[in-house]
N, C-alpha and C positions, 0 to 999 in steps of 0.2 A: 538362454538368459544367464546361466550360471557363470559365464565368462565375462560378464559386464559389471561395471560399477554404476551406481545410481545416486544422483542428487534429486531429492524430492522436495518441492516447494509448494506451500499452500497459503491461503489467506484470502482477504477481501481484495478490493482494488488497490490496496497498499502492499499486497504480497507480490511485489515485482522483482524480487531478487533473481529468480530463475529466468525471467524474461530479459532482465538487464544483462545477465551473463551471455545470453544468446546474441543480443545486439552488439556487444563489445567483445565477442569471442576472440578477435585478433589480439586482445590484450591478455589472453589467458594462456597458460601452459596446461593443456588438457588433451588427454589421449582420445583416440577414436573409440576406445572401449568404454568411455564414460558417457552415460546417457542422462540428460536432464529432463525430468518430468515436472511440468508446470500444471498444478491443479487449481490455481488461483481463480476465484470467481467473484465478480463485482458484487458488493453489498451483501455478501453472504455472512453467516453467523459463525461464532466460535464452534458451534456444533459441527458445521460443515467442515471446518478446518481439521478438527480432531478426527472426525470419521473418515474423511477422504484420505488422510495420511495413513490411518490404521488399515483401512481397506487396501490401499495400494501396497503397503509394506507386506501385509499378509499374502496378497496375490503374488508378489515377487518371490517371497520365501517359498510359497507352494510350488513355484516354478524353478526352484533350485538355486536362487540367488543367496549368496552368503551374507549374513547380517553385517559382517565387517566391510562389505562393499556397498552399504547403504548409508547415506547421510541425509538428515532431514533438517529443513529450514521451515519454520512456521512463523508467520506474522499474525499476531492476535489482534483482531478487529476491536471495535468498541464493545463495551460490556452489554449494551442495550439491544443488541441484535439477537433475535430469538429464532427458534426452529419450529415450524409447523410442518405437518405432513398430511397427505390425503389418505383416506381409507383404501384398503386393498381393492375394493370393487370399482374405484374411480379410475385406476391406472389404465386399464385397457381402453376405456371410452376416451379419456383425455389424450392418450397416445395417438388415437386415430384422428382426432380433431386438429392437432397441432403438429407442426414439424419439429422433429427431435433429432439431435445430432450428437455424436460423441466428438466433442470439440476440446478435449484436453490437449495441451501442447507437449510435444516430445521433440527435444532439440539434440543437436550434435550426434546425429546418427544417420545411416543410410535409409532411404525410403522403405525398404523391406523390413528393416528393424523397427522403424517408427510404426509401421502398420502392425507389426507383431505385438509391440507393447500396447498400442491402442486397442487391439483386439482382446487383450487380456483384461482391460479395465473398462467396465461398463459404467462409465460416468457420463451423464448426458446433460445437454443444454436444450431448453425449449425456445422456440421462435414463434412470433406472431405472424399474421397473414402478410405483413409487410417485410418480413424477414428480419425484424428487429428482435433483439434478445428479450425474452421474458426473464424476470429475476426468479427463475425456478430452475433448480438442478435436481438430478436424480442419481443416486448411487445404487446400482442394481434396481430394485423396485421400491426404494425408499426415497420419497420426495423431500426436498429441502426448500422451504418457503419462508422468507423473511417478510412478513406483512408490513413492516415499517417502511419498506422501500418499494411498495407496490401501489399502483393506482388500480383499485379494484374494478373501475369501469372498463379497463382494458380487457377484462374477462367476461364482460356482460353476455357475449354470444357463445360462451363455452359452458360445458357441463359442470365446471368447478366454480362458477360465479358465486353461488350462495355460500359455498365453503370459504371463499376468499373474503366475503363480507363478514362472515362470522369470525374468521381468524383475526381480521384487522380490529374488529370491535373488542375481541377478547384480549388482544395484545395491549390495547390501550389501558387495560386495567391491571397490568402486572406491575407490582411495586418494584422500586429500585433494589430493595433488599433481595427479592427473589431473582431479579436479573443478575445481581452480583453473585449470588450462590450458584446459579447456572453457569456463569462465566468461569468461576473458580473450579467448578466440577469438571468443565471441559479441559482446562489447563492441566488439572491433576490426572484426568483420564489419559490424556496423551502422554504426559510425563511418565506415568506408571507403566503404560504399554511399552514405550520405547526402552525404558530401563529394564523391563522384564525380558525383552528380546535382545538386549545388549546392542541396540542401535544407537549410534552417536547422533547428536542433534544440537541445535541452537534455536532458541526462541527470541522474538522481539515484538515490540508493540507498534501499532500504528501511531499512537501518541499515548501519553501517560494515562492509564486507567486506574492507577492505584493511589494517586495523589490528587489534591485539590477537591477533597470531599468536605461537605458541611451537613449539618442537620438543622432542621427548623424547630420551631417552638413545640411542635407535636412529636418531635423525635424522628420524623421521616428524613431519610438521607437523600442528598442530591449531589451531582457531580457538575463542576463548572470549569470552563476555560475562559480567559479573556484574550480576545484576538488582538493582533497588532493593528489591524485596519478593519473598518466596517464600511459597507456601501449601503447607504440608507437614502431612499428617495432620490436616487441618482447623485447623491453627494458622498464624497469620499471622506471618511472620518479617520483622522490620524489618532490611533488609540495606543501608540507604542509606549507612552508614559505609563498608562494604566496596566498594560501588559507587563512591563518591567516591575511595577509595584506588586502585581499579582504573583510573579515568579519569586520575588523577594519574600513574600508572605508564606510561601510553601514551607511546611515543616512536618515533622512526624505526627503532630496532632491532627493534621488534615489527611493522613493516610487512611486508606479504607479500613484496615484492621483495627484502627483506633476509633474511628467514627462509628464503625459497625462491629463491636467486639464479638458478636456472634460468629463471625467468620474467621476469627483469629487462628483457630486450630487449622482450618483449611489453608489459610494464608501461610502459616508456618511450615506447611508440608511442601510448599513450592521450593524447588531447587534452583535458587537464583544464580548458582554458578553456571547454569546452562541457559541463562538469559543474557542477551546483549541489552544493556540499559544505558541510556544517556543520563548520567547523574552529574552534570557539570553546570556551573554558573546559576545555581539555584534550582534547576529542574530536578525533579525526583521521579524515578521510574520512567524516565523519558524514552521516547521512541523515535520514529522516522521524522516526525514534524519538528520535535525539539532539536534534534541534531541538525536539521536543515536550517532552522532559524539561526543557530549559532555559527554554522560553518559556511553558509552561503548568504552573505550580506546583501539581501535585496533581490537576487535573481534565482533563488532556489526553486521557485514555482513557475519559472519561465518555460513554457512548453515549446515543442518543436525544435529546440536546440539539439544539435547532434542527431537529427532525425533521419539523415541520409535522404532527404527529399529536397533537392536543389530547387530554389525558387520560392519555397514556402516562407511566409513571414512567421516570425516567432510570436507567441502569445504570452504576454506578461500577466500572470495570475498573482493576485495579492497574497502576501504571506499570512495565511490564516490556517487554523487547524482544519484538517480534512480537505484542503484544497489541492492535494495531490502534487508532490514535488516532481521535478523533471526526472526522467528515468536514470540519468547519470548519478543522481543521489543514491539510488539503490545499489548501483554498481560499486560506488565508493564505500558504502556501508558494508557491502558483502565481503569486503576484504577482512573485516573484523568478524563477521558472522561465520566465515568459512575458515577461520584460523586453525581449527582442529580437523578440517577435512583434508585427508592425505592425497586425494586424487584430483583436486582442483587447486591450481596455483596461479599466481598473477605474475606477469612479466615485470621486470624492473622499470622504474620511472613511469608507471602507468598513470599516476596521479598528475604529474606535471604535464604529460601529453594531453590528457583529457581537459585539464583546466586551461591550458593554453588554447585549445580548440574552442572551448566555451567562450573565453574572453574575445577571441578573434570574431566569433559570430555575433557577439553582443556589439562589437565595434562596427560591424559592416552590414548587418541585416536590419530590415525594418521590422516593426512589431506593433502589437496592439494590446491594450489593457482589457483583460476579461476577468470578471470575478463572479463566481457562481453562474447564474444564468443571465447576468447583465453584460451588455457590451457598451463601453464608453468611448470617449475620444481616443485617438490613436497616438502612441508614442512614435516619434520619428527616429530615435536613436537611444543608445544607452545613456547618453548625456541628458536627454529629456527626463528619463526616470530619475537620474541622480538629482536633477534640479527640482523636480516637482516633489519628490518624496524626501529630499534632503539626505540622501544616503550616498555612499561611495561604493561602487560595485567592484569587487575583486581587487581590493587594495592590499598589496603585499605587507603593508605596515599595519593596517587596521583590521584585517580579518582575523578570525580566531582559528583559522585553518592551521594544522601542523605545517612545518616548513615544507615537507615533501608533497603537500597538497596545493601549494601556491603555484600559480601559473608562471611560466618562464617568459618574462617580457622580451627576451632576446630570441625566443623561439621563431623558427622560420614560419612565415605566414602561409596558410593553406590557400592556394589559388581558388578564387570563386568562379563559378561557371557563368556563361552568358545569361542563363536564366536568372541567376541571382542578381546580375548587374541590371537586369531589366525589371526587377520587382518595382511595382508602383510605390513611390515615396509617400508615406503617410504624414499628415500634418497634425500637430497638437493644437486643438482648438479650445481656448479658454479653460484649459483644465486646471490651471493654477487657482482660478477663482473658486473651484469646487473643493479644494483641499481645505478643510476647516481646522 
């Protein structure tokens, strides 16, 4: 292992940088001796992010890897996700009841090296009887359970059911003040560890966790976002005006360290020079969502674009906090996140090439509107989205993208396959009547 370089990424379902680099590897200048380790786990807590990275770095160092050959990317999830674990006596019983698998991802390496790396890292995922993922991970023998994203009834037939019920009830009583303290402690824990080991890194947020705070008449603090759109009782609510007003209202008085002065000392210990933050157009301490709102006018949450699955229709998800942008967003952001990483570089004109391909797919492929768990009428084309939502997609004059990120209108079109030509055309049915 000592002859290899390692990029380590972790986070929740928004921690997609490592995965995006794998998907668009053809746009990278990356040597075969560079290994990408993806520790990301859906719905996991800040505790998991910090601990998974510390554990992985320690393991690599113990196996002879030079700290100068490690670079860490971590996406910090929302502040309200917590970490519970099972008592030691539960482990052996639960492991026999449920399928368990080491399913961390290792990219850009030969199969034998992938197996070697995975054999060193005892990070596991649990699966139910239908082979669906449980929201439970384990590092060595320490469980990571976030009860806020678990249906306890899924565990009724297991030995941990009563523990899960207890954890969920207990988590409901944790105050926001305690959640914020835990969140800051994890950021500082990982920061201090990486600095102590001289490991270079960059952090970023899923979306802003430090701005938009308020306190009520009792002094209790709470965090809020105002989404651009809402889907209520099968009706689409255009909330963009109120979202814009919310963004304009953000200022230092609504930052967490000022709303909750008790954490100011911890907050001031954070090294923000090692954070990628989106602080433009009114956003404060912004992350992936805020960047996407501003840089992809309307289609940033369109799934299945650039998915390499010919014939798939793309799904148009509404622009809302936590609705998961298209993976290309993470790839474009990674160019800023990896600016200080010496062993991963991007080929020239990568932004123009990707944006041209995105625009071509929007022009030629069918799609459907999906928001959260709802499925509504179907969009027939990019123009349908523009007409219904009153937006212009990928306009070289109207977008906020830097010049080098705008698509090239004169770029050569990518031939579509026969499968794509035969995709069933969808029809927009009375959708305009539902836009309030």
